[in-house]
N, C-alpha and C positions, 0 to 999 in steps of 0.2 A: 102256783103249785105249793101245796103244804109241805113244810119241812118234816122230815122223819128220820129216825135212826135207822141204821141198816144192820141189825143183829144178824149174826151168821145163820142162826136157825131160821130166820125170816128169809134170808137170801137163798138158803138151800133147805127148804122144808122137807124135802124127800130124804134128807140125811139126818134128820133130827136125832134119832137114836144113836147113830154113829158119832155124831158131834159130841153128844153127851158122854159116850163111852171114851172117846179119844181125849176129851178134856180131863177126865179122871185118870186115865191110864197112861197117857203119853205126855211127858213133861215138855217136849219140844212143841207139840201141838198146843198145849195149854199156854205156853209163853207167847206163841204167835197169836193165839186167840185173844189174849190179854192186850197185846199190842194193837191188834185190829180194833178191839172195843175202845181203847183209849183214843186212837186216831178218829174213830167214828164219832165219839163224843166231842172231840175237839172240832171236827168239821161241822158238826151240828151247832155248836156254840157260835162258831164264826158265821155260819149261814144265817143264824137267827139274830145276828148283830149284837150278841152278848159279848163277843170277843172280836172286835174289829181288827182287821189285818189287810195285807195286800192281796190282790187277786193271784199274784204269782205264788205267794206262800200257800194260799188255799189250794191252788192247783197242785202244788208239790205234795201237800198232805193227802189229797185225793189219789194221787199216783201211788204214794206209799201204801195207802189203804187198799188200793186195788191189787198191788203186788202181793201184799200179805194175804188178801182174800184168795188170789190165785194159788199161792203156796198152800193155804189151808185146804182149798178144794182138791188140789193134787194129792195131799195126804189122805183126805177122805176117800177119794177114788181108789187109792192103792190098798185100802183096807177092805 
């Protein structure tokens, strides 16, 4: 299976405009989105063997990324 990034707009294409607006207007959303993107990049580097680490560490990163993704999705749905 090919490795890929998981940008928020790709994860929720139906909310593309809302994501853009929230990123500009909502500081909390913007900070969470930045954290999500940083975690996504780190997970990608690890999965592509550019940054070796333990399976437990990778699993924890993925859990954090998923939690932030859920938080972002909740904010999007509330607007």
